[in-house]
ZAGU-229423 format. One line per 2 residues: number of its first residue (from 1); for each residue x, y, z of N, C-alpha, C, O, CB. Coordinates in Angstrom, 3 decimals, padded with zeros to 6 digits. Atoms other than C-alpha are relative to their C-alpha. Glycine has a CB too. Example, Ala and Ser with C-alpha at 12.3 -4.5 7.8 and 13.67 -1.06 7.14 Angstrom:
BEGIN
1) 000.890/-001.190/000.000/012.300/-004.500/007.800/000.900/001.200/000.000/001.936/001.181/000.665/-000.992/000.027/001.246 ~ -000.820/-001.190/-000.060/013.670/-001.060/007.140/-000.770/001.090/000.730/-000.261/002.198/000.899/000.414/000.462/-001.415 $
END
This chain:
BEGIN
1) 000.841/-001.225/000.097/000.015/000.004/-000.007/000.877/001.229/000.009/000.572/002.168/-000.727/-001.026/000.075/001.169 ~ -000.913/-001.120/-000.266/002.833/002.416/001.018/000.610/000.259/-001.503/000.596/001.419/-001.915/001.210/-000.398/001.226 $
3) -000.581/-000.125/001.232/004.506/001.865/-002.468/-001.017/000.596/-000.986/-000.648/001.369/-001.870/000.522/-001.315/-000.442 ~ 001.145/-000.632/000.995/001.035/002.719/-004.286/-000.034/001.339/000.234/-000.099/002.126/-000.711/-001.494/-000.542/000.190 $
5) 000.164/-001.471/-000.386/000.878/005.963/-002.329/001.210/000.761/-000.652/001.037/001.790/-001.305/-000.017/000.213/001.681 ~ -001.217/-000.614/000.479/004.514/006.786/-003.249/-000.098/000.176/-001.594/000.159/001.253/-002.130/001.265/-000.904/000.431 $
7) 000.213/-000.078/001.452/003.845/005.997/-006.947/-001.012/001.016/-000.398/-000.745/001.810/-001.300/-000.415/-001.312/-000.529 ~ 001.032/-001.024/000.315/000.716/008.060/-007.074/000.498/001.409/000.198/000.264/002.310/-000.608/-001.232/-000.207/000.860 $
9) -000.493/-001.311/-000.199/002.442/010.938/-005.512/001.157/000.410/-001.098/001.203/001.539/-001.586/000.543/000.074/001.473 ~ -000.930/-000.330/001.051/005.353/010.748/-007.956/-000.588/000.267/-001.272/-000.119/001.148/-001.992/000.929/-001.006/-000.168 $
11) 000.588/-000.353/001.220/003.098/010.618/-010.821/-000.721/001.314/000.115/-000.717/002.034/-000.883/-000.902/-001.063/-000.453 ~ 000.649/-001.129/-000.133/001.097/013.477/-009.462/001.009/001.375/-000.169/000.681/002.431/-000.710/-000.696/-000.116/001.351 $
13) -000.970/-001.164/000.141/004.342/015.706/-009.178/000.246/000.213/-001.341/000.141/001.358/-001.781/001.311/-000.192/000.692 ~ -000.426/-000.098/001.360/005.349/015.026/-012.660/-001.227/000.527/-000.915/-001.084/001.384/-001.787/000.540/-001.427/-000.479 $
15) 001.313/-000.319/000.675/001.785/015.345/-013.983/-000.185/001.485/000.246/-000.522/002.191/-000.705/-001.276/-000.883/000.585 ~ 000.366/-001.451/-000.296/001.402/018.743/-012.400/000.997/000.815/-000.661/000.610/001.853/-001.199/-000.047/000.352/001.541 $
17) -000.976/-000.745/000.892/004.723/019.959/-013.998/-000.234/000.045/-001.499/-000.083/001.066/-002.169/001.309/-000.575/000.177 ~ 000.053/000.186/001.464/004.017/018.515/-017.491/-001.370/000.043/-000.539/-001.572/000.383/-001.705/000.616/-001.281/-000.389 $
19) 001.419/000.073/000.542/000.352/018.177/-017.827/-000.315/-001.445/-000.199/000.193/-002.313/000.510/-000.188/000.805/-001.380 ~ 000.395/001.390/000.268/-001.240/015.071/-019.311/001.010/-000.702/-000.430/001.883/-000.199/-001.137/-001.009/-000.153/-000.898 $
21) -000.909/000.955/000.203/000.687/012.081/-019.546/-000.507/-001.373/-000.440/-001.507/-001.836/000.108/000.707/-000.093/001.132 ~ 000.313/001.281/000.198/000.506/008.750/-021.145/001.186/-000.832/000.784/002.365/-000.677/000.464/-000.138/-000.283/-001.573 $
23) -000.897/000.780/-000.869/002.273/006.436/-018.668/000.115/-001.417/-000.508/-000.873/-002.101/-000.776/-000.501/000.000/001.456 ~ -000.181/001.202/000.511/004.041/003.331/-019.828/001.374/-000.452/000.505/002.301/000.338/000.680/-000.151/000.024/-001.477 $
25) -001.322/000.528/-000.337/006.817/000.995/-018.757/000.740/-000.499/-001.169/001.698/-001.256/-001.017/-000.107/-001.075/000.982 ~ -000.645/000.441/001.320/007.791/000.454/-022.441/000.647/001.220/-000.560/000.116/002.330/-000.574/-001.065/-000.622/-001.073 $
27) -000.862/-001.156/000.661/010.454/002.553/-024.109/-000.154/-000.066/-001.462/000.324/-001.037/-002.049/001.584/-000.103/000.345 ~ 000.192/000.063/001.416/009.491/003.355/-027.650/001.202/000.299/-000.791/001.179/000.325/-002.021/-001.036/000.882/-000.389 $
29) -001.366/-000.031/000.769/013.168/003.925/-028.465/000.431/-001.465/-000.503/001.383/-001.677/-001.254/001.209/000.601/001.009 ~ -000.198/001.362/000.558/013.029/000.226/-029.046/-000.518/-000.134/-001.397/-000.085/-001.024/-002.130/-000.673/-001.030/000.865 $
31) 000.754/-000.012/001.340/010.870/000.932/-032.168/000.410/001.130/-000.814/000.419/001.003/-002.038/-001.525/000.075/000.179 ~ -000.100/-001.201/000.797/011.765/004.497/-033.157/001.407/000.577/000.251/001.975/000.326/001.314/-001.147/001.039/000.364 $
33) -001.194/-000.573/-000.219/014.927/006.386/-033.601/-000.070/001.330/000.581/-000.739/002.116/-000.089/000.692/000.020/-001.138 ~ -000.025/-001.414/-000.470/015.431/009.628/-031.399/000.229/000.982/-001.032/000.977/000.673/-001.960/001.010/000.195/001.000 $
35) -000.428/-001.314/000.775/015.570/013.021/-033.176/000.267/001.038/001.002/-000.192/001.066/002.144/-001.136/000.556/-001.037 ~ -000.567/-001.118/-000.965/017.254/016.093/-031.797/-000.262/001.374/-000.607/000.717/002.040/-000.943/001.632/-000.161/000.251 $
37) 000.365/-001.189/000.595/015.454/019.123/-033.163/000.252/001.236/000.972/000.440/002.363/000.514/-001.446/-000.113/-000.427 ~ -000.072/-001.033/-001.039/015.773/021.119/-029.764/001.566/000.271/000.251/002.337/-000.630/000.581/-000.793/-000.497/001.384 $
39) -001.369/-000.368/-000.280/019.076/023.031/-029.415/000.371/-000.092/001.498/-000.409/000.353/002.340/000.242/001.392/-000.498 ~ -000.399/000.083/-001.401/020.922/022.335/-026.196/000.184/001.474/000.480/000.541/002.365/-000.291/001.353/-000.884/000.184 $
41) -000.178/-001.438/-000.532/021.044/025.426/-023.992/-000.872/000.039/001.325/-001.266/-000.972/001.906/-000.527/001.204/-001.148 ~ 000.848/-000.340/-001.040/019.076/027.117/-021.225/-001.282/000.545/-000.433/-001.422/001.445/-001.263/000.628/000.889/000.840 $
43) 001.436/-000.372/000.333/015.355/027.367/-021.311/-000.650/000.435/001.239/-000.244/000.026/002.327/-000.817/-001.187/-000.635 ~ 000.755/-000.549/-001.179/012.855/029.247/-019.011/-001.413/-000.282/-000.379/-001.841/000.010/-001.496/000.262/001.600/000.299 $
45) 001.389/000.141/000.262/009.256/028.204/-018.642/-000.795/001.189/000.350/-000.204/002.153/000.836/-000.511/-001.129/000.689 ~ 000.890/-001.023/-000.290/006.315/030.460/-018.189/-000.049/000.309/001.484/-000.527/001.399/001.798/-001.312/-000.346/-000.506 $
47) 000.060/-000.292/-001.310/006.632/030.256/-014.451/001.421/000.586/000.631/001.606/000.946/001.794/-000.462/-001.257/000.666 ~ -001.379/-000.779/-000.175/010.290/031.615/-014.632/001.058/-001.248/000.514/002.199/-000.944/000.863/-000.150/001.423/001.307 $
49) -000.867/001.072/-000.362/011.854/028.175/-013.739/001.012/-000.287/-001.149/000.637/-000.435/-002.312/-000.834/-001.249/000.340 ~ -001.079/000.210/001.090/015.251/027.606/-015.589/000.271/-001.404/-000.054/000.287/-002.085/000.972/001.351/000.777/000.261 $
51) -000.347/001.256/000.333/016.108/024.418/-017.248/001.288/-000.127/-000.920/001.433/000.671/-001.846/-001.147/-000.581/-000.609 ~ -001.250/000.098/000.820/019.459/023.329/-018.777/-000.361/-001.355/-000.761/-000.742/-002.367/-000.172/001.510/-000.050/000.953 $
53) 000.117/001.231/000.984/019.131/020.836/-021.772/001.225/-000.137/-000.697/001.811/000.784/-001.265/-001.150/000.125/-001.069 ~ -001.236/000.389/000.659/021.992/019.015/-023.060/-000.265/-001.325/-000.694/-001.027/-002.166/-000.216/001.197/-000.106/001.016 $
55) 000.063/001.230/000.799/022.268/016.314/-025.608/001.078/-001.007/000.573/002.200/-000.613/000.892/000.260/000.327/-001.575 ~ -000.989/000.875/-000.558/024.001/013.327/-024.381/-000.346/-001.592/-000.546/-001.176/-002.295/000.031/-000.047/000.161/001.707 $
57) 000.166/001.366/000.663/024.100/010.008/-026.550/-001.284/000.019/-000.710/-001.468/000.879/-001.570/000.028/-001.214/001.030 ~ 001.327/-000.026/000.639/020.566/009.172/-027.617/-001.096/000.666/000.687/-002.262/000.333/000.474/-000.419/-001.285/-000.237 $
59) 001.124/-000.650/-000.779/018.679/011.459/-025.297/000.521/001.514/000.443/001.677/001.921/000.325/-000.399/-000.974/001.392 ~ -000.425/-001.269/-000.666/018.613/014.901/-023.708/000.039/-000.169/001.496/-000.759/-000.910/002.069/-000.952/001.168/-000.359 $
61) 000.073/-000.013/-001.464/019.564/015.473/-020.076/-000.582/001.369/000.321/-000.163/002.379/-000.242/001.438/-000.251/000.712 ~ 000.738/-001.070/-000.399/017.282/017.936/-018.452/000.179/000.212/001.616/-000.263/-000.577/002.451/-001.475/-000.243/-000.444 $
63) -000.344/-000.420/-001.363/018.474/019.675/-015.199/-000.675/001.381/000.238/-001.069/002.108/-000.674/001.599/000.076/000.203 ~ 000.479/-001.380/-000.572/017.233/022.706/-013.112/000.992/000.350/001.204/001.201/-000.453/002.114/-001.660/-000.073/000.570 $
65) -000.925/-000.331/-001.097/019.714/024.583/-010.874/-000.703/-000.072/001.341/-000.064/-000.232/002.381/000.599/001.400/-000.198 ~ 000.719/-000.012/-001.278/016.881/024.649/-008.287/-000.224/-001.390/000.466/-000.406/-001.561/001.672/-001.327/000.731/-000.109 $
67) 000.388/001.424/-000.373/016.260/020.791/-008.278/001.342/-000.900/-000.093/002.323/-000.625/-000.784/-001.218/-000.593/-001.055 ~ -001.250/000.892/-000.118/018.712/017.970/-007.493/-000.097/-001.033/-000.977/000.932/-001.619/-001.314/000.182/-000.653/001.398 $
69) 000.155/001.215/000.942/017.226/015.386/-009.972/000.373/000.379/-001.487/000.142/001.494/-001.955/-001.550/-000.555/000.039 ~ -000.161/-000.099/001.521/018.274/014.980/-013.583/-001.004/-000.905/-000.510/-001.188/-002.012/-000.002/001.465/-000.391/-000.560 $
71) 000.817/000.759/000.694/015.704/013.814/-015.920/000.525/-000.099/-001.407/001.489/000.575/-001.767/-001.330/000.505/000.088 ~ -000.450/000.202/001.301/016.007/012.620/-019.480/-001.269/-000.022/-000.934/-002.382/-000.388/-000.556/000.849/-001.310/-000.078 $
73) 001.012/-000.188/001.165/014.018/013.202/-022.780/000.401/-000.492/-001.195/001.608/-000.601/-001.409/-000.325/001.351/-000.263 ~ -000.216/000.430/001.316/013.798/011.945/-026.154/-001.221/000.396/-000.889/-002.362/000.397/-000.427/000.256/-001.505/-000.012 $
75) 000.955/-000.568/000.961/011.877/013.213/-029.175/-000.067/-001.043/-001.189/000.939/-001.579/-001.653/000.472/001.510/-000.506 ~ 000.336/000.981/000.973/010.380/010.992/-031.715/-000.966/000.569/-001.009/-001.896/001.303/-000.673/-000.568/-001.215/000.656 $
77) 000.975/-000.408/001.103/008.707/011.575/-035.203/-000.752/-001.198/-000.263/-000.232/-002.312/-000.335/000.686/000.546/-001.344 ~ 000.901/001.141/000.542/005.692/009.497/-036.167/-000.752/000.681/-001.101/-000.996/001.885/-001.018/-001.052/-000.676/001.145 $
79) 000.590/-000.373/001.142/003.941/009.777/-039.523/-001.424/000.727/000.428/-001.876/001.661/-000.234/-000.142/-001.276/-000.940 ~ 001.352/-000.504/-000.261/000.586/010.547/-037.798/-000.086/001.274/000.592/-001.176/001.831/000.726/-000.700/-000.855/000.807 $
81) 000.032/-001.220/-000.819/001.652/013.606/-035.979/001.068/000.938/-000.604/002.201/000.469/-000.717/000.283/-000.313/001.568 ~ -000.822/-000.806/000.599/003.304/016.693/-037.608/001.155/000.588/000.926/002.124/001.143/000.408/-000.798/000.987/-000.579 $
83) -001.076/-000.318/-000.993/005.426/017.481/-034.440/000.676/-001.112/000.631/000.975/-002.082/-000.065/-000.514/000.787/001.046 ~ -000.718/001.117/-000.684/007.096/015.274/-031.897/-000.641/-000.601/001.105/-001.371/000.085/001.822/001.235/000.409/000.460 $
85) 000.383/000.754/-001.149/006.266/012.665/-029.410/001.209/000.336/001.069/002.384/000.183/000.736/-000.177/-001.659/-000.382 ~ -001.033/-000.199/-000.965/008.153/013.642/-026.141/-000.082/-001.124/000.962/-001.164/-001.414/001.472/-000.112/001.346/000.694 $
87) -000.128/001.040/-001.108/009.349/010.795/-023.783/000.780/000.642/001.033/001.872/001.148/000.774/000.692/-001.362/-000.451 ~ -000.747/-000.555/-001.180/010.338/011.996/-020.331/000.043/-000.946/000.931/-000.971/-001.590/001.201/-000.551/001.202/000.591 $
89) -000.352/001.155/-001.069/011.845/009.692/-017.746/001.089/000.248/000.809/001.908/001.110/000.494/000.311/-001.302/-000.614 ~ -001.111/-000.039/-000.869/014.171/009.194/-014.860/000.647/-001.318/-000.322/-000.041/-002.333/-000.426/-000.378/000.199/001.536 $
91) -000.681/001.194/000.353/016.811/006.670/-015.695/000.002/-001.076/001.046/000.289/-002.218/000.687/001.335/000.319/-000.341 ~ -000.105/000.851/-001.138/016.656/004.963/-012.380/-001.388/-000.796/000.273/-001.395/-001.801/000.984/000.417/000.886/001.236 $
93) 001.145/000.666/-000.445/012.957/004.006/-012.266/-001.013/000.346/-001.196/-000.905/001.408/-001.809/-000.478/000.496/001.523 ~ 001.137/-000.157/000.923/009.905/003.644/-014.659/-001.228/000.522/000.767/-001.309/000.412/001.991/-000.333/-001.361/-000.706 $
95) 000.336/000.120/001.294/007.431/004.592/-015.908/000.592/001.043/-000.988/001.297/001.960/-000.567/-001.366/000.006/-000.037 ~ -000.245/-001.119/000.853/007.993/006.618/-018.988/-001.220/000.782/-000.161/-002.331/000.264/-000.055/000.516/-000.416/-001.304 $
97) 001.093/-000.771/000.064/005.887/009.567/-019.500/000.099/000.593/-001.497/001.120/001.146/-001.907/-000.025/001.074/001.196 ~ 000.068/-000.406/001.289/004.754/010.395/-023.058/-000.962/001.204/-000.243/-002.127/001.142/000.149/-000.365/-001.131/-000.780 $
99) 000.879/-001.168/000.222/003.416/013.893/-024.188/000.309/000.350/-001.457/000.950/-000.434/-002.158/000.281/001.261/001.052 ~ -000.274/-000.588/001.355/003.555/015.984/-027.454/000.661/001.310/000.137/000.368/002.129/001.007/-001.284/000.169/-000.826 $
101) -000.873/-001.193/-000.026/006.043/018.652/-028.242/000.018/000.760/-001.403/000.200/000.148/-002.455/001.472/-000.448/000.400 ~ -000.063/-000.803/001.096/005.938/021.485/-030.686/001.069/000.992/000.118/001.210/001.616/001.169/-001.231/000.608/-000.223 $
103) -000.967/-001.049/-000.125/008.830/023.735/-031.578/-000.708/001.378/-000.370/-001.604/001.493/-001.207/001.258/-000.306/-000.938 ~ 000.552/-001.362/000.293/008.120/027.501/-031.481/001.133/000.873/-000.470/002.253/000.368/-000.535/-000.702/000.646/001.268 $
105) -001.126/-000.755/000.493/010.199/030.405/-032.782/001.012/000.216/001.105/002.203/000.360/000.828/-000.457/001.327/-000.574 ~ -000.860/-000.305/-001.042/011.607/030.954/-029.337/000.452/-001.231/000.941/001.172/-001.093/001.929/-000.670/001.037/000.780 $
107) -000.356/001.091/-000.837/011.874/027.388/-028.021/-001.050/-001.247/-000.313/-001.013/-001.794/-001.416/-000.037/000.502/001.572 ~ 000.922/000.958/000.181/009.084/024.814/-027.624/-001.028/-000.010/000.964/-000.898/000.630/002.008/000.572/-001.166/-000.056 $
109) 001.098/000.126/-000.922/005.854/023.954/-026.005/-000.380/-001.464/000.148/-000.317/-002.237/-000.808/-001.194/000.829/-000.464 ~ 000.241/001.455/-000.209/004.825/020.655/-024.392/-001.685/000.069/000.046/-002.299/000.820/000.804/000.823/-000.665/001.532 $
111) 001.334/-000.027/000.013/001.193/019.845/-025.291/-000.687/-001.250/000.619/-000.066/-002.303/000.769/-000.387/000.206/-001.326 ~ 000.957/001.013/-000.651/-001.662/017.723/-023.693/-001.106/-000.312/-000.932/-001.520/000.520/-001.739/-000.614/000.532/001.352 $
113) 001.424/000.324/000.501/-004.658/015.924/-025.021/-000.864/000.560/000.992/-000.743/000.127/002.138/-000.318/-001.563/-000.192 ~ 000.929/-000.467/-000.843/-007.406/017.947/-023.450/-000.778/-000.971/000.498/-001.355/-001.718/-000.293/-000.720/000.902/-000.528 $
115) 000.783/000.932/-000.760/-009.126/015.878/-020.786/000.260/-001.470/-000.561/-000.640/-002.249/-000.874/-001.539/000.405/-000.077 ~ -000.528/001.402/000.464/-007.147/012.779/-021.879/-000.794/-001.090/000.757/-001.407/-001.888/000.048/001.642/-000.189/000.311 $
117) 000.597/001.078/-000.762/-008.600/010.490/-019.244/-001.453/-000.313/-000.399/-001.952/-001.432/-000.275/000.057/000.341/001.454 ~ 001.361/000.257/000.248/-012.088/011.054/-020.407/-000.253/000.071/-001.520/-001.333/-000.279/-001.997/-000.874/000.983/000.777 $
119) 000.345/-000.241/001.401/-011.681/011.822/-024.066/000.472/-001.129/-000.839/000.336/-001.103/-002.062/000.589/001.302/-000.502 ~ -000.586/001.217/000.825/-010.091/008.519/-025.122/-001.048/-000.630/-000.783/-002.124/-000.914/-000.257/000.647/-001.121/000.913 $
121) 001.052/000.733/000.789/-011.918/006.890/-028.074/-000.126/-001.490/000.542/000.815/-002.113/001.034/000.386/-000.002/-001.600 ~ 000.312/001.261/-000.653/-013.449/003.730/-027.013/000.971/-001.122/-000.400/001.350/-001.892/000.482/-001.424/-000.406/-000.331 $
123) -001.001/001.040/000.388/-011.084/001.431/-028.951/001.354/000.107/000.680/002.118/-000.858/000.708/000.225/000.054/-001.471 ~ -001.160/-000.303/-000.685/-008.264/003.045/-027.022/-000.167/-000.272/001.482/000.709/-000.813/002.157/000.378/001.388/-000.257 $
125) 000.302/000.103/-001.458/-009.860/003.057/-023.632/000.053/-001.548/000.582/000.233/-001.767/001.780/-001.481/000.631/000.238 ~ -000.126/001.425/-000.494/-009.839/-000.859/-023.434/001.534/-000.261/000.080/001.869/-001.287/000.672/-000.766/-001.105/-001.017 $
127) -001.338/000.278/-000.218/-005.992/-000.598/-023.657/000.663/000.615/001.152/001.853/000.394/001.373/000.666/000.323/-001.085 ~ -000.604/-000.727/-001.211/-005.456/001.527/-020.529/-000.511/-000.794/001.303/-001.523/-001.495/001.285/-000.493/001.662/000.046 $
129) 000.305/000.388/-001.290/-005.508/000.522/-016.867/-001.355/000.669/000.381/-001.705/001.686/-000.218/001.148/000.369/000.951 ~ 001.208/-000.763/-000.505/-008.808/001.433/-015.040/000.427/001.359/000.337/001.421/001.607/001.019/-000.666/-000.666/001.251 $
131) -000.225/-001.512/-000.163/-008.998/005.230/-015.076/-000.531/000.332/001.482/-001.675/000.034/001.824/-000.860/000.923/-001.221 ~ 000.286/-000.308/-001.379/-008.945/006.477/-011.404/-000.580/001.497/000.013/-000.714/002.147/-001.024/001.352/-000.169/000.923 $
133) 000.354/-001.341/-000.179/-010.193/009.771/-010.005/001.404/000.902/-000.060/001.407/002.046/-000.516/-000.818/000.139/001.417 ~ -001.321/-000.752/000.099/-006.406/010.837/-009.701/000.326/000.055/-001.611/000.906/001.061/-002.022/001.277/-000.826/000.915 $
135) -000.337/-000.002/001.424/-006.038/010.016/-013.519/-000.896/001.114/-000.616/-000.451/001.813/-001.526/-000.248/-001.465/-000.695 ~ 000.774/-001.088/000.640/-008.878/012.378/-014.322/000.426/001.390/000.598/000.356/002.382/-000.127/-001.567/-000.244/000.210 $
137) -000.460/-001.154/-000.582/-007.541/015.030/-011.807/001.186/000.491/-000.786/001.275/001.649/-001.192/000.315/-000.223/001.422 ~ -001.399/-000.469/000.515/-003.973/014.977/-013.321/000.040/-000.238/-001.484/001.076/000.045/-002.086/001.250/-000.803/000.716 $
139) 000.129/000.135/001.373/-005.128/014.094/-016.843/001.076/-001.123/-000.476/001.767/-000.846/-001.456/000.206/001.429/-000.693 ~ -000.749/001.059/000.349/-003.150/010.821/-017.107/-000.732/-001.331/-000.340/-001.883/-001.575/000.023/000.882/-000.180/001.019 $
141) 000.447/001.432/000.236/-003.625/007.306/-018.345/001.273/-000.885/000.088/002.410/-000.446/-000.080/-000.746/-000.183/-001.475 ~ -000.990/000.999/-000.117/-001.666/004.142/-017.861/-000.204/-001.064/-000.931/-001.290/-001.642/-000.970/000.057/-000.516/001.301 $
143) 000.204/001.164/001.001/-001.182/001.619/-020.504/000.072/-001.305/000.656/001.033/-001.616/001.359/001.052/000.009/-001.128 ~ 000.123/001.458/-000.705/-002.240/-001.923/-019.362/001.190/-000.851/-000.585/002.032/-001.356/000.157/-001.561/-000.816/-000.356 $
145) -000.967/000.926/000.622/-000.060/-003.820/-021.806/001.138/000.809/-000.688/001.148/000.928/-001.913/-000.731/-000.939/-001.052 ~ -000.971/-001.093/000.621/002.904/-001.422/-022.412/000.780/-000.458/-001.227/000.837/000.267/-002.220/001.076/000.456/001.067 $
147) -000.786/000.496/001.232/005.052/-003.524/-024.824/-000.707/-000.117/-001.180/-000.187/000.112/-002.272/000.573/-001.267/000.197 ~ 000.803/000.271/001.297/002.164/-004.321/-027.131/-000.698/001.319/-000.437/-000.854/001.593/-001.627/-001.145/-001.189/000.228 $
149) 000.875/-001.136/000.340/000.197/-001.100/-026.944/000.493/001.469/000.054/-000.266/002.348/-000.353/-001.090/-000.078/000.853 ~ -000.446/-001.330/-000.139/002.417/002.028/-026.252/-000.056/000.709/-001.245/-000.747/001.714/-001.413/001.305/000.054/000.525 $
151) -000.065/-000.840/001.199/003.225/003.000/-029.652/-001.289/000.070/-000.802/-001.585/001.071/-001.455/001.078/-000.492/-000.882 ~ 001.173/000.127/000.776/000.016/001.872/-031.164/-001.129/001.096/000.685/-001.898/001.712/-000.053/-000.500/-001.642/000.021 $
153) 000.793/-000.994/-000.707/-001.922/004.111/-028.515/000.397/001.323/-000.360/-000.497/002.097/-000.703/000.089/-000.148/001.438 ~ -000.512/-001.284/000.290/000.255/007.144/-029.147/-000.357/000.397/-001.483/-000.740/001.533/-001.764/001.526/000.011/000.250 $
155) 000.259/-000.144/001.348/-000.214/006.686/-032.902/-001.521/000.387/-000.326/-001.897/001.290/-001.073/000.398/-001.273/-000.658 ~ 001.449/-000.236/000.148/-004.031/006.345/-032.583/-000.439/001.350/000.657/-001.272/002.058/000.093/-000.793/-001.188/000.637 $
157) 000.323/-001.321/-000.574/-004.257/009.353/-030.215/000.308/001.173/-001.072/-000.491/002.089/-001.267/000.869/000.215/001.364 ~ -000.297/-000.954/000.916/-002.411/011.361/-032.881/-001.048/000.104/-001.175/-001.492/001.181/-001.573/001.332/-000.278/-000.484 $
159) 000.989/000.132/001.020/-004.800/010.088/-035.597/-001.396/000.485/000.338/-002.186/000.912/-000.506/-000.070/-001.362/-000.375 ~ 001.396/-000.443/-000.441/-007.838/010.918/-033.504/-000.111/001.564/-000.004/-001.217/002.096/000.097/-000.330/-000.562/001.496 $
161) 000.250/-001.398/000.062/-007.059/014.606/-033.686/-000.650/000.541/001.154/-001.447/001.457/000.947/-000.751/000.309/-001.109 ~ 000.657/-000.430/-001.232/-008.206/015.239/-030.268/000.431/001.458/000.347/001.546/001.815/-000.035/000.354/-000.985/001.179 $
163) -000.459/-001.269/-000.345/-008.089/018.823/-028.898/001.261/-000.022/000.889/001.383/-000.799/001.835/-001.083/000.718/000.654 ~ -001.284/000.029/-000.919/-004.605/019.687/-027.462/000.009/001.384/000.525/-000.538/002.320/-000.060/001.474/-000.377/-000.798 $
165) -000.263/-001.295/-000.720/-003.659/022.474/-025.032/001.338/000.021/000.445/002.034/-000.987/000.569/-000.901/000.231/001.175 ~ -001.422/-000.001/-000.681/-000.511/023.769/-023.644/-000.394/000.459/001.357/-000.873/001.573/001.569/001.203/001.034/-000.726 $
167) 000.274/-000.352/-001.400/-000.953/023.651/-019.946/000.858/001.284/000.583/001.933/001.603/000.074/000.310/-001.286/000.861 ~ -000.642/-001.164/-000.505/000.069/026.681/-017.939/001.499/-000.306/000.339/001.847/-001.314/000.953/-000.766/000.511/001.234 $
169) -001.453/000.028/-000.267/003.835/027.269/-017.771/000.728/-000.990/-000.849/001.909/-001.205/-000.575/000.264/-000.312/001.438 ~ -000.607/001.140/000.850/004.616/024.518/-020.454/000.462/000.515/-001.313/000.642/-000.270/-002.244/-001.033/-001.161/-000.261 $
171) -000.765/-000.641/001.118/006.054/026.994/-023.018/001.458/000.195/000.513/001.581/000.690/001.634/-000.671/001.437/-000.456 ~ -001.252/-000.226/-000.283/009.798/027.103/-022.873/000.775/000.686/-001.055/000.853/000.271/-002.211/000.545/-001.141/000.333 $
173) -000.717/-000.861/000.871/011.905/029.806/-024.313/001.606/-000.171/000.244/002.120/-000.237/001.361/-000.496/001.498/000.249 ~ -001.536/000.147/-000.049/015.610/029.440/-025.021/000.692/001.403/000.304/000.403/002.453/-000.270/000.563/-000.590/-001.452 $
175) -000.702/-001.289/-000.581/017.877/031.993/-023.230/001.445/-000.042/-000.700/002.042/-001.108/-000.855/000.129/-000.020/001.812 ~ -001.308/-000.059/000.484/021.082/033.095/-024.773/001.076/-000.344/000.980/002.257/-000.317/000.634/000.224/001.270/-000.505 $
END
């Protein structure tokens, strides 16, 4: 029970920072090659929080001078979506968090599917774990069979053309 509470808290913290997330224990880097359209450097979000983005191997390292943790991210292109699928993770523990990223003139924005937990098309809803009140509150879903369904669900969400929003403070501008 304690571990479940810790897991829900960890998901809530990330979800509050990033917005809607597709949670999965499967790494789509097994199927797709990461791309690197974001220039390494210093970025500031709408809240004024500074992040340092560096490229390292097949991923970006994402740190903040105010936080001790280092997180990692990868960007992937899929034919169903004109921008990028953003995979955010901690290399020491799962799950992977999947969102959508669009480049802007000054940096990038991280997008959510609006009301993801309740807007899922029926054929996709059966691929996710039962949706809880926390999932609705934090706009998250967890894929029930990650290896089989992660990439499929991301592609189908892209095809569904559901309304997307940029949650507050999820626009990042590059600083010189």
